[in-house]
All heavy atoms as TSV, in Angstrom:
chain	resi	resn	atom	element	x	y	z
A	1	MET	N	N	198.121	57.496	-43.108
A	1	MET	CA	C	198.324	58.113	-41.805
A	1	MET	C	C	198.357	57.016	-40.713
A	1	MET	O	O	197.585	56.043	-40.736
A	1	MET	CB	C	196.962	58.900	-41.543
A	1	MET	CG	C	196.941	59.537	-40.231
A	1	MET	SD	S	195.765	60.819	-40.144
A	1	MET	CE	C	194.667	60.194	-38.906
A	2	ARG	N	N	199.306	57.238	-39.872
A	2	ARG	CA	C	199.507	56.316	-38.769
A	2	ARG	C	C	199.214	56.919	-37.400
A	2	ARG	O	O	199.851	57.803	-36.921
A	2	ARG	CB	C	200.953	55.811	-38.775
A	2	ARG	CG	C	201.305	55.095	-40.030
A	2	ARG	CD	C	202.779	54.680	-39.999
A	2	ARG	NE	N	202.896	53.408	-40.654
A	2	ARG	CZ	C	203.488	52.393	-40.193
A	2	ARG	NH1	N	204.222	52.463	-39.133
A	2	ARG	NH2	N	203.484	51.241	-40.820
A	3	THR	N	N	198.118	56.458	-36.913
A	3	THR	CA	C	197.646	56.997	-35.564
A	3	THR	C	C	196.692	55.933	-34.952
A	3	THR	O	O	196.062	55.197	-35.611
A	3	THR	CB	C	196.893	58.358	-35.590
A	3	THR	OG1	O	196.630	58.664	-34.347
A	3	THR	CG2	C	195.609	58.277	-36.415
A	4	GLU	N	N	196.809	55.852	-33.629
A	4	GLU	CA	C	195.968	55.047	-32.879
A	4	GLU	C	C	194.764	55.802	-32.232
A	4	GLU	O	O	193.914	55.156	-31.542
A	4	GLU	CB	C	196.766	54.207	-31.787
A	4	GLU	CG	C	197.834	53.375	-32.347
A	4	GLU	CD	C	197.286	52.260	-33.237
A	4	GLU	OE1	O	196.230	51.600	-32.954
A	4	GLU	OE2	O	197.919	52.031	-34.272
A	5	ASP	N	N	194.874	57.099	-32.391
A	5	ASP	CA	C	193.854	57.923	-31.803
A	5	ASP	C	C	192.489	57.897	-32.620
A	5	ASP	O	O	192.510	58.311	-33.781
A	5	ASP	CB	C	194.292	59.417	-31.814
A	5	ASP	CG	C	193.357	60.397	-31.063
A	5	ASP	OD1	O	192.171	59.930	-30.819
A	5	ASP	OD2	O	193.817	61.427	-30.776
A	6	PRO	N	N	191.401	57.249	-32.018
A	6	PRO	CA	C	190.169	57.083	-32.810
A	6	PRO	C	C	189.529	58.496	-33.280
A	6	PRO	O	O	188.841	58.538	-34.316
A	6	PRO	CB	C	189.303	56.301	-31.892
A	6	PRO	CG	C	189.985	56.107	-30.588
A	6	PRO	CD	C	191.372	56.721	-30.763
A	7	LYS	N	N	189.786	59.511	-32.381
A	7	LYS	CA	C	189.187	60.747	-32.786
A	7	LYS	C	C	189.870	61.383	-34.041
A	7	LYS	O	O	189.248	61.954	-34.874
A	7	LYS	CB	C	189.315	61.818	-31.626
A	7	LYS	CG	C	188.324	61.419	-30.510
A	7	LYS	CD	C	188.380	62.491	-29.438
A	7	LYS	CE	C	187.349	62.172	-28.288
A	7	LYS	NZ	N	187.441	63.127	-27.160
A	8	LYS	N	N	191.161	61.192	-34.032
A	8	LYS	CA	C	191.925	61.665	-35.309
A	8	LYS	C	C	191.547	60.922	-36.432
A	8	LYS	O	O	191.411	61.444	-37.551
A	8	LYS	CB	C	193.453	61.613	-35.018
A	8	LYS	CG	C	193.870	62.635	-34.095
A	8	LYS	CD	C	195.359	62.580	-33.961
A	8	LYS	CE	C	195.909	63.748	-33.056
A	8	LYS	NZ	N	197.362	63.749	-32.883
A	9	LEU	N	N	191.355	59.608	-36.349
A	9	LEU	CA	C	191.019	58.783	-37.425
A	9	LEU	C	C	189.616	59.067	-37.975
A	9	LEU	O	O	189.336	59.224	-39.161
A	9	LEU	CB	C	191.042	57.231	-37.090
A	9	LEU	CG	C	192.386	56.649	-36.880
A	9	LEU	CD1	C	192.237	55.255	-36.308
A	9	LEU	CD2	C	193.100	56.622	-38.163
A	10	CYS	N	N	188.657	59.314	-37.095
A	10	CYS	CA	C	187.293	59.711	-37.425
A	10	CYS	C	C	187.293	61.061	-38.155
A	10	CYS	O	O	186.653	61.290	-39.174
A	10	CYS	CB	C	186.535	59.674	-36.194
A	10	CYS	SG	S	184.697	60.129	-36.536
A	11	ALA	N	N	188.021	62.059	-37.551
A	11	ALA	CA	C	188.083	63.386	-38.150
A	11	ALA	C	C	188.749	63.374	-39.588
A	11	ALA	O	O	188.296	64.009	-40.495
A	11	ALA	CB	C	188.880	64.236	-37.245
A	12	THR	N	N	189.687	62.618	-39.711
A	12	THR	CA	C	190.359	62.420	-41.045
A	12	THR	C	C	189.424	61.854	-42.043
A	12	THR	O	O	189.296	62.309	-43.074
A	12	THR	CB	C	191.578	61.517	-40.918
A	12	THR	OG1	O	192.505	62.147	-40.019
A	12	THR	CG2	C	192.298	61.376	-42.196
A	13	TRP	N	N	188.669	60.695	-41.632
A	13	TRP	CA	C	187.687	60.123	-42.570
A	13	TRP	C	C	186.650	61.144	-42.900
A	13	TRP	O	O	186.191	61.167	-44.039
A	13	TRP	CB	C	187.117	58.849	-41.910
A	13	TRP	CG	C	186.191	58.208	-42.766
A	13	TRP	CD1	C	184.854	58.068	-42.420
A	13	TRP	CD2	C	186.317	57.696	-44.089
A	13	TRP	NE1	N	184.223	57.373	-43.492
A	13	TRP	CE2	C	185.084	57.172	-44.458
A	13	TRP	CE3	C	187.501	57.579	-44.965
A	13	TRP	CZ2	C	184.961	56.556	-45.740
A	13	TRP	CZ3	C	187.281	56.985	-46.181
A	13	TRP	CH2	C	186.059	56.550	-46.623
A	14	GLU	N	N	186.153	61.886	-42.005
A	14	GLU	CA	C	185.034	62.869	-42.323
A	14	GLU	C	C	185.567	63.928	-43.276
A	14	GLU	O	O	184.851	64.307	-44.214
A	14	GLU	CB	C	184.525	63.506	-41.011
A	14	GLU	CG	C	183.791	62.722	-40.081
A	14	GLU	CD	C	182.490	62.080	-40.779
A	14	GLU	OE1	O	181.836	62.702	-41.524
A	14	GLU	OE2	O	182.212	60.868	-40.574
A	15	PHE	N	N	186.771	64.321	-43.044
A	15	PHE	CA	C	187.409	65.305	-44.006
A	15	PHE	C	C	187.549	64.868	-45.401
A	15	PHE	O	O	187.247	65.503	-46.395
A	15	PHE	CB	C	188.727	65.809	-43.516
A	15	PHE	CG	C	189.455	66.825	-44.361
A	15	PHE	CD1	C	188.943	68.096	-44.474
A	15	PHE	CD2	C	190.550	66.455	-45.090
A	15	PHE	CE1	C	189.556	69.005	-45.374
A	15	PHE	CE2	C	191.169	67.336	-45.924
A	15	PHE	CZ	C	190.720	68.606	-46.094
A	16	VAL	N	N	188.030	63.590	-45.503
A	16	VAL	CA	C	188.210	62.860	-46.797
A	16	VAL	C	C	186.825	62.800	-47.471
A	16	VAL	O	O	186.710	63.095	-48.675
A	16	VAL	CB	C	188.914	61.580	-46.672
A	16	VAL	CG1	C	188.788	60.856	-48.032
A	16	VAL	CG2	C	190.378	61.678	-46.227
A	17	LYS	N	N	185.862	62.392	-46.680
A	17	LYS	CA	C	184.489	62.272	-47.286
A	17	LYS	C	C	184.000	63.591	-47.842
A	17	LYS	O	O	183.372	63.709	-48.938
A	17	LYS	CB	C	183.542	61.719	-46.254
A	17	LYS	CG	C	183.698	60.250	-45.988
A	17	LYS	CD	C	182.559	59.649	-45.264
A	17	LYS	CE	C	182.198	60.198	-43.936
A	17	LYS	NZ	N	181.157	59.563	-43.137
A	18	PHE	N	N	184.210	64.623	-47.048
A	18	PHE	CA	C	183.799	65.986	-47.515
A	18	PHE	C	C	184.632	66.503	-48.846
A	18	PHE	O	O	183.902	66.983	-49.689
A	18	PHE	CB	C	184.074	67.063	-46.411
A	18	PHE	CG	C	183.805	68.500	-46.900
A	18	PHE	CD1	C	182.497	68.880	-46.916
A	18	PHE	CD2	C	184.783	69.272	-47.348
A	18	PHE	CE1	C	182.193	70.106	-47.421
A	18	PHE	CE2	C	184.482	70.519	-47.801
A	18	PHE	CZ	C	183.148	70.958	-47.861
A	19	LEU	N	N	185.810	66.165	-48.880
A	19	LEU	CA	C	186.565	66.443	-50.123
A	19	LEU	C	C	185.916	65.921	-51.426
A	19	LEU	O	O	186.040	66.516	-52.419
A	19	LEU	CB	C	187.938	66.137	-50.070
A	19	LEU	CG	C	188.870	66.780	-49.047
A	19	LEU	CD1	C	190.268	66.186	-49.039
A	19	LEU	CD2	C	188.993	68.241	-49.344
A	20	PHE	N	N	185.197	64.787	-51.229
A	20	PHE	CA	C	184.660	64.206	-52.313
A	20	PHE	C	C	183.081	64.416	-52.524
A	20	PHE	O	O	182.429	63.872	-53.191
A	20	PHE	CB	C	184.832	62.706	-52.457
A	20	PHE	CG	C	186.311	62.399	-52.693
A	20	PHE	CD1	C	187.190	62.167	-51.704
A	20	PHE	CD2	C	186.814	62.502	-54.011
A	20	PHE	CE1	C	188.582	61.933	-51.917
A	20	PHE	CE2	C	188.181	62.233	-54.305
A	20	PHE	CZ	C	188.990	61.970	-53.186
A	21	SER	N	N	182.585	65.345	-51.629
A	21	SER	CA	C	181.083	65.622	-51.579
A	21	SER	C	C	180.794	66.563	-52.829
A	21	SER	O	O	181.612	67.213	-53.307
A	21	SER	CB	C	180.898	66.391	-50.251
A	21	SER	OG	O	181.316	67.699	-50.327
A	22	PRO	N	N	179.518	66.540	-53.153
A	22	PRO	CA	C	179.132	67.303	-54.183
A	22	PRO	C	C	179.392	68.780	-53.925
A	22	PRO	O	O	179.584	69.584	-54.834
A	22	PRO	CB	C	177.572	66.989	-54.298
A	22	PRO	CG	C	177.421	65.724	-53.719
A	22	PRO	CD	C	178.491	65.649	-52.637
A	23	GLU	N	N	179.126	69.285	-52.656
A	23	GLU	CA	C	179.324	70.716	-52.344
A	23	GLU	C	C	180.770	71.116	-52.661
A	23	GLU	O	O	180.945	72.158	-53.210
A	23	GLU	CB	C	179.034	70.924	-50.920
A	23	GLU	CG	C	179.223	72.304	-50.434
A	23	GLU	CD	C	178.840	72.497	-48.935
A	23	GLU	OE1	O	178.665	71.615	-48.213
A	23	GLU	OE2	O	178.938	73.790	-48.547
A	24	ALA	N	N	181.812	70.349	-52.155
A	24	ALA	CA	C	183.168	70.763	-52.358
A	24	ALA	C	C	183.552	70.619	-53.909
A	24	ALA	O	O	184.163	71.561	-54.363
A	24	ALA	CB	C	184.145	69.809	-51.600
A	25	ARG	N	N	183.016	69.676	-54.569
A	25	ARG	CA	C	183.287	69.474	-55.966
A	25	ARG	C	C	182.744	70.686	-56.768
A	25	ARG	O	O	183.320	71.181	-57.631
A	25	ARG	CB	C	182.704	68.220	-56.516
A	25	ARG	CG	C	183.416	67.774	-57.742
A	25	ARG	CD	C	182.962	66.328	-58.191
A	25	ARG	NE	N	182.915	65.511	-57.004
A	25	ARG	CZ	C	182.217	64.365	-56.967
A	25	ARG	NH1	N	181.503	63.965	-58.013
A	25	ARG	NH2	N	182.330	63.521	-55.884
A	26	ALA	N	N	181.454	71.089	-56.384
A	26	ALA	CA	C	180.797	72.237	-57.140
A	26	ALA	C	C	181.584	73.538	-56.840
A	26	ALA	O	O	181.794	74.326	-57.817
A	26	ALA	CB	C	179.445	72.333	-56.652
A	27	THR	N	N	182.117	73.744	-55.668
A	27	THR	CA	C	182.923	74.907	-55.386
A	27	THR	C	C	184.132	74.996	-56.278
A	27	THR	O	O	184.499	75.991	-56.898
A	27	THR	CB	C	183.258	74.945	-53.907
A	27	THR	OG1	O	182.059	75.045	-53.057
A	27	THR	CG2	C	184.157	76.072	-53.580
A	28	VAL	N	N	184.860	73.811	-56.233
A	28	VAL	CA	C	186.108	73.763	-57.019
A	28	VAL	C	C	185.786	73.979	-58.497
A	28	VAL	O	O	186.453	74.734	-59.178
A	28	VAL	CB	C	186.787	72.498	-56.818
A	28	VAL	CG1	C	188.027	72.285	-57.742
A	28	VAL	CG2	C	187.307	72.372	-55.293
A	29	GLU	N	N	184.780	73.363	-59.019
A	29	GLU	CA	C	184.428	73.448	-60.440
A	29	GLU	C	C	184.142	74.937	-60.824
A	29	GLU	O	O	184.531	75.421	-61.818
A	29	GLU	CB	C	183.237	72.569	-60.843
A	29	GLU	CG	C	183.675	71.047	-60.878
A	29	GLU	CD	C	182.533	70.165	-61.142
A	29	GLU	OE1	O	181.439	70.603	-61.326
A	29	GLU	OE2	O	182.799	68.869	-61.113
A	30	SER	N	N	183.328	75.548	-60.032
A	30	SER	CA	C	182.920	76.916	-60.251
A	30	SER	C	C	184.057	77.834	-60.271
A	30	SER	O	O	184.059	78.734	-61.185
A	30	SER	CB	C	181.933	77.294	-59.130
A	30	SER	OG	O	181.521	78.692	-59.337
A	31	GLU	N	N	184.989	77.777	-59.262
A	31	GLU	CA	C	186.143	78.628	-59.210
A	31	GLU	C	C	187.069	78.360	-60.408
A	31	GLU	O	O	187.683	79.325	-61.032
A	31	GLU	CB	C	186.854	78.483	-57.883
A	31	GLU	CG	C	186.017	78.983	-56.748
A	31	GLU	CD	C	185.550	80.452	-56.975
A	31	GLU	OE1	O	186.337	81.279	-57.612
A	31	GLU	OE2	O	184.454	80.754	-56.464
A	32	ILE	N	N	187.276	77.100	-60.803
A	32	ILE	CA	C	188.168	76.863	-61.950
A	32	ILE	C	C	187.422	77.457	-63.228
A	32	ILE	O	O	188.244	78.055	-64.069
A	32	ILE	CB	C	188.370	75.315	-62.185
A	32	ILE	CG1	C	189.320	74.894	-60.999
A	32	ILE	CG2	C	188.957	74.962	-63.553
A	32	ILE	CD1	C	189.439	73.326	-60.917
A	33	GLU	N	N	186.114	77.342	-63.399
A	33	GLU	CA	C	185.481	77.911	-64.517
A	33	GLU	C	C	185.719	79.394	-64.593
A	33	GLU	O	O	186.002	79.993	-65.571
A	33	GLU	CB	C	183.977	77.520	-64.513
A	33	GLU	CG	C	183.274	77.962	-65.665
A	33	GLU	CD	C	181.774	77.635	-65.617
A	33	GLU	OE1	O	181.504	76.497	-65.060
A	33	GLU	OE2	O	180.905	78.368	-66.046
A	34	SER	N	N	185.466	80.065	-63.458
A	34	SER	CA	C	185.670	81.522	-63.362
A	34	SER	C	C	187.087	81.898	-63.717
A	34	SER	O	O	187.313	82.899	-64.459
A	34	SER	CB	C	185.348	82.021	-61.954
A	34	SER	OG	O	184.022	81.982	-61.654
A	35	MET	N	N	188.049	81.207	-63.335
A	35	MET	CA	C	189.466	81.385	-63.631
A	35	MET	C	C	189.684	81.186	-65.075
A	35	MET	O	O	190.326	82.093	-65.738
A	35	MET	CB	C	190.294	80.512	-62.843
A	35	MET	CG	C	191.899	80.791	-63.048
A	35	MET	SD	S	192.843	79.482	-62.250
A	35	MET	CE	C	192.305	78.013	-62.999
A	36	LEU	N	N	189.166	80.155	-65.623
A	36	LEU	CA	C	189.411	79.836	-67.143
A	36	LEU	C	C	188.679	80.845	-67.996
A	36	LEU	O	O	189.235	81.070	-69.143
A	36	LEU	CB	C	189.044	78.459	-67.362
A	36	LEU	CG	C	189.826	77.305	-66.783
A	36	LEU	CD1	C	189.284	75.902	-67.046
A	36	LEU	CD2	C	191.314	77.397	-67.257
A	37	ASN	N	N	187.655	81.455	-67.524
A	37	ASN	CA	C	186.914	82.350	-68.322
A	37	ASN	C	C	187.454	83.827	-68.151
A	37	ASN	O	O	186.872	84.831	-68.657
A	37	ASN	CB	C	185.434	82.375	-68.031
A	37	ASN	CG	C	184.818	81.130	-68.608
A	37	ASN	OD1	O	185.109	80.611	-69.598
A	37	ASN	ND2	N	183.778	80.604	-67.857
A	38	GLY	N	N	188.554	83.927	-67.348
A	38	GLY	CA	C	189.177	85.220	-67.201
A	38	GLY	C	C	188.524	86.159	-66.130
A	38	GLY	O	O	188.784	87.301	-66.070
A	39	LYS	N	N	187.488	85.561	-65.350
A	39	LYS	CA	C	186.755	86.411	-64.398
A	39	LYS	C	C	187.649	86.681	-63.160
A	39	LYS	O	O	187.343	87.610	-62.385
A	39	LYS	CB	C	185.434	85.787	-63.982
A	39	LYS	CG	C	184.575	85.663	-65.165
A	39	LYS	CD	C	183.289	84.917	-64.695
A	39	LYS	CE	C	182.288	84.841	-65.903
A	39	LYS	NZ	N	181.042	84.171	-65.548
A	40	GLU	N	N	188.619	85.854	-62.845
A	40	GLU	CA	C	189.460	85.964	-61.685
A	40	GLU	C	C	190.867	85.346	-61.916
A	40	GLU	O	O	190.929	84.419	-62.795
A	40	GLU	CB	C	188.779	85.521	-60.330
A	40	GLU	CG	C	188.381	84.064	-60.408
A	40	GLU	CD	C	187.466	83.754	-59.327
A	40	GLU	OE1	O	186.722	84.549	-58.816
A	40	GLU	OE2	O	187.412	82.545	-58.846
A	41	ASP	N	N	191.795	85.662	-61.213
A	41	ASP	CA	C	193.104	85.113	-61.291
A	41	ASP	C	C	193.227	83.786	-60.529
A	41	ASP	O	O	192.365	83.576	-59.716
A	41	ASP	CB	C	194.237	86.167	-61.023
A	41	ASP	CG	C	194.177	86.636	-59.605
A	41	ASP	OD1	O	193.611	85.977	-58.742
A	41	ASP	OD2	O	194.741	87.679	-59.446
A	42	VAL	N	N	194.346	83.097	-60.670
A	42	VAL	CA	C	194.576	81.911	-59.960
A	42	VAL	C	C	194.516	82.128	-58.403
A	42	VAL	O	O	193.800	81.345	-57.689
A	42	VAL	CB	C	195.871	81.165	-60.303
A	42	VAL	CG1	C	196.189	80.003	-59.495
A	42	VAL	CG2	C	195.898	80.837	-61.855
A	43	ASP	N	N	195.190	83.142	-57.918
A	43	ASP	CA	C	195.237	83.300	-56.450
A	43	ASP	C	C	193.788	83.575	-55.918
A	43	ASP	O	O	193.497	83.160	-54.795
A	43	ASP	CB	C	196.170	84.398	-56.125
A	43	ASP	CG	C	197.655	84.164	-56.413
A	43	ASP	OD1	O	197.964	82.887	-56.413
A	43	ASP	OD2	O	198.404	85.170	-56.594
A	44	THR	N	N	193.043	84.466	-56.614
A	44	THR	CA	C	191.664	84.644	-56.173
A	44	THR	C	C	190.890	83.418	-56.163
A	44	THR	O	O	190.092	83.100	-55.239
A	44	THR	CB	C	191.032	85.766	-56.987
A	44	THR	OG1	O	191.868	86.875	-56.993
A	44	THR	CG2	C	189.672	86.103	-56.498
A	45	ALA	N	N	190.968	82.657	-57.247
A	45	ALA	CA	C	190.200	81.390	-57.318
A	45	ALA	C	C	190.528	80.398	-56.167
A	45	ALA	O	O	189.627	79.883	-55.511
A	45	ALA	CB	C	190.390	80.695	-58.649
A	46	VAL	N	N	191.719	80.223	-55.837
A	46	VAL	CA	C	192.224	79.372	-54.880
A	46	VAL	C	C	191.797	79.864	-53.507
A	46	VAL	O	O	191.289	79.118	-52.690
A	46	VAL	CB	C	193.791	79.069	-54.920
A	46	VAL	CG1	C	194.243	78.332	-53.734
A	46	VAL	CG2	C	194.108	78.329	-56.243
A	47	GLN	N	N	191.900	81.126	-53.276
A	47	GLN	CA	C	191.401	81.717	-52.027
A	47	GLN	C	C	189.974	81.506	-51.824
A	47	GLN	O	O	189.483	81.240	-50.644
A	47	GLN	CB	C	191.795	83.155	-51.899
A	47	GLN	CG	C	191.500	83.815	-50.572
A	47	GLN	CD	C	192.376	83.217	-49.512
A	47	GLN	OE1	O	193.597	83.093	-49.592
A	47	GLN	NE2	N	191.697	82.648	-48.433
A	48	LYS	N	N	189.167	81.751	-52.885
A	48	LYS	CA	C	187.676	81.563	-52.674
A	48	LYS	C	C	187.337	80.085	-52.517
A	48	LYS	O	O	186.444	79.766	-51.591
A	48	LYS	CB	C	187.029	82.016	-53.890
A	48	LYS	CG	C	186.846	83.590	-54.099
A	48	LYS	CD	C	186.084	84.012	-55.310
A	48	LYS	CE	C	185.898	85.493	-55.367
A	48	LYS	NZ	N	185.039	85.808	-56.518
A	49	MET	N	N	188.123	79.147	-53.139
A	49	MET	CA	C	187.874	77.725	-52.860
A	49	MET	C	C	188.179	77.507	-51.435
A	49	MET	O	O	187.329	76.809	-50.708
A	49	MET	CB	C	188.790	76.871	-53.729
A	49	MET	CG	C	188.329	76.759	-55.115
A	49	MET	SD	S	189.372	75.568	-55.990
A	49	MET	CE	C	190.175	76.687	-57.203
A	50	SER	N	N	189.276	77.844	-50.914
A	50	SER	CA	C	189.675	77.679	-49.573
A	50	SER	C	C	188.674	78.266	-48.572
A	50	SER	O	O	188.336	77.506	-47.560
A	50	SER	CB	C	191.077	78.245	-49.323
A	50	SER	OG	O	191.509	78.122	-48.049
A	51	ASP	N	N	188.303	79.440	-48.799
A	51	ASP	CA	C	187.324	80.171	-47.887
A	51	ASP	C	C	186.085	79.359	-47.819
A	51	ASP	O	O	185.467	79.124	-46.701
A	51	ASP	CB	C	187.117	81.586	-48.285
A	51	ASP	CG	C	188.322	82.414	-48.110
A	51	ASP	OD1	O	189.323	82.047	-47.441
A	51	ASP	OD2	O	188.339	83.527	-48.694
A	52	SER	N	N	185.530	78.955	-49.003
A	52	SER	CA	C	184.163	78.317	-49.038
A	52	SER	C	C	184.335	76.859	-48.395
A	52	SER	O	O	183.516	76.560	-47.595
A	52	SER	CB	C	183.944	78.210	-50.482
A	52	SER	OG	O	182.670	77.540	-50.588
A	53	ILE	N	N	185.363	76.198	-48.659
A	53	ILE	CA	C	185.468	74.800	-48.072
A	53	ILE	C	C	185.720	74.916	-46.631
A	53	ILE	O	O	185.190	74.159	-45.849
A	53	ILE	CB	C	186.489	73.957	-48.906
A	53	ILE	CG1	C	185.902	73.770	-50.301
A	53	ILE	CG2	C	186.906	72.713	-48.224
A	53	ILE	CD1	C	186.963	73.180	-51.275
A	54	ASN	N	N	186.639	75.854	-46.218
A	54	ASN	CA	C	186.794	76.005	-44.689
A	54	ASN	C	C	185.612	76.361	-43.989
A	54	ASN	O	O	185.289	75.840	-42.948
A	54	ASN	CB	C	187.955	77.005	-44.526
A	54	ASN	CG	C	189.355	76.390	-44.739
A	54	ASN	OD1	O	189.522	75.233	-44.732
A	54	ASN	ND2	N	190.276	77.322	-45.099
A	55	LYS	N	N	184.789	77.194	-44.573
A	55	LYS	CA	C	183.468	77.543	-43.958
A	55	LYS	C	C	182.547	76.456	-43.883
A	55	LYS	O	O	181.896	76.050	-42.760
A	55	LYS	CB	C	182.801	78.691	-44.750
A	55	LYS	CG	C	181.409	79.160	-44.066
A	55	LYS	CD	C	180.673	80.184	-44.859
A	55	LYS	CE	C	179.475	80.672	-44.280
A	55	LYS	NZ	N	178.643	79.631	-43.684
A	56	ALA	N	N	182.442	75.567	-44.929
A	56	ALA	CA	C	181.657	74.375	-44.821
A	56	ALA	C	C	182.108	73.415	-43.715
A	56	ALA	O	O	181.288	72.771	-43.131
A	56	ALA	CB	C	181.553	73.658	-46.254
A	57	ILE	N	N	183.420	73.219	-43.662
A	57	ILE	CA	C	183.958	72.363	-42.612
A	57	ILE	C	C	183.642	72.954	-41.156
A	57	ILE	O	O	183.154	72.156	-40.314
A	57	ILE	CB	C	185.490	72.133	-42.791
A	57	ILE	CG1	C	185.795	71.329	-44.093
A	57	ILE	CG2	C	186.112	71.540	-41.586
A	57	ILE	CD1	C	187.212	71.377	-44.469
A	58	THR	N	N	183.716	74.236	-41.127
A	58	THR	CA	C	183.488	74.825	-39.723
A	58	THR	C	C	182.000	74.679	-39.408
A	58	THR	O	O	181.638	74.332	-38.249
A	58	THR	CB	C	183.777	76.329	-39.784
A	58	THR	OG1	O	185.277	76.519	-40.034
A	58	THR	CG2	C	183.526	77.089	-38.462
A	59	ASP	N	N	181.132	74.916	-40.467
A	59	ASP	CA	C	179.686	74.670	-40.149
A	59	ASP	C	C	179.335	73.320	-39.789
A	59	ASP	O	O	178.597	73.005	-38.896
A	59	ASP	CB	C	178.954	75.126	-41.446
A	59	ASP	CG	C	178.967	76.631	-41.664
A	59	ASP	OD1	O	179.406	77.354	-40.826
A	59	ASP	OD2	O	178.618	76.990	-42.917
A	60	TYR	N	N	179.988	72.272	-40.533
A	60	TYR	CA	C	179.755	70.948	-40.309
A	60	TYR	C	C	180.223	70.576	-38.772
A	60	TYR	O	O	179.507	69.935	-38.064
A	60	TYR	CB	C	180.537	70.103	-41.255
A	60	TYR	CG	C	180.484	68.560	-40.854
A	60	TYR	CD1	C	179.455	67.796	-41.441
A	60	TYR	CD2	C	181.457	67.962	-40.070
A	60	TYR	CE1	C	179.402	66.499	-41.071
A	60	TYR	CE2	C	181.369	66.668	-39.756
A	60	TYR	CZ	C	180.305	65.898	-40.298
A	60	TYR	OH	O	180.265	64.570	-39.993
A	61	ASN	N	N	181.353	71.118	-38.453
A	61	ASN	CA	C	181.874	70.782	-37.040
A	61	ASN	C	C	180.981	71.486	-36.041
A	61	ASN	O	O	180.820	70.881	-34.967
A	61	ASN	CB	C	183.300	71.216	-36.938
A	61	ASN	CG	C	184.336	70.409	-37.668
A	61	ASN	OD1	O	184.001	69.132	-37.968
A	61	ASN	ND2	N	185.426	70.944	-38.106
A	62	THR	N	N	180.379	72.630	-36.282
A	62	THR	CA	C	179.541	73.292	-35.333
A	62	THR	C	C	178.349	72.459	-35.087
A	62	THR	O	O	177.788	72.263	-33.994
A	62	THR	CB	C	179.210	74.700	-35.844
A	62	THR	OG1	O	180.409	75.440	-35.978
A	62	THR	CG2	C	178.297	75.384	-34.829
A	63	VAL	N	N	177.771	71.928	-36.215
A	63	VAL	CA	C	176.482	71.146	-36.002
A	63	VAL	C	C	176.711	69.779	-35.478
A	63	VAL	O	O	175.872	69.311	-34.736
A	63	VAL	CB	C	175.850	70.993	-37.502
A	63	VAL	CG1	C	174.681	70.058	-37.476
A	63	VAL	CG2	C	175.431	72.356	-37.998
A	64	ASN	N	N	177.852	69.203	-35.808
A	64	ASN	CA	C	178.107	67.832	-35.436
A	64	ASN	C	C	178.923	67.615	-34.087
A	64	ASN	O	O	179.377	66.517	-33.753
A	64	ASN	CB	C	178.727	67.096	-36.560
A	64	ASN	CG	C	177.676	66.882	-37.661
A	64	ASN	OD1	O	176.680	66.206	-37.515
A	64	ASN	ND2	N	177.960	67.591	-38.694
A	65	ASN	N	N	179.264	68.611	-33.412
A	65	ASN	CA	C	180.185	68.514	-32.215
A	65	ASN	C	C	179.302	68.998	-30.909
A	65	ASN	O	O	178.416	69.722	-30.884
A	65	ASN	CB	C	181.497	69.292	-32.283
A	65	ASN	CG	C	182.306	68.586	-33.154
A	65	ASN	OD1	O	182.422	67.348	-33.250
A	65	ASN	ND2	N	183.196	69.353	-33.977
């Protein structure tokens, strides 16, 4: 990423750290497991991952801004 904006750099770094957090990893693992066990289809699993991770990001931003 090429930017001189310190706020964008900071936000990007926080997002990358979140992607590798235990919470995000657990969400992804759980949804993949449900999909592989036939409990939900790919679209549902991806939507649930997205919803959960987006909520966590929103919650983080609410607390830290």
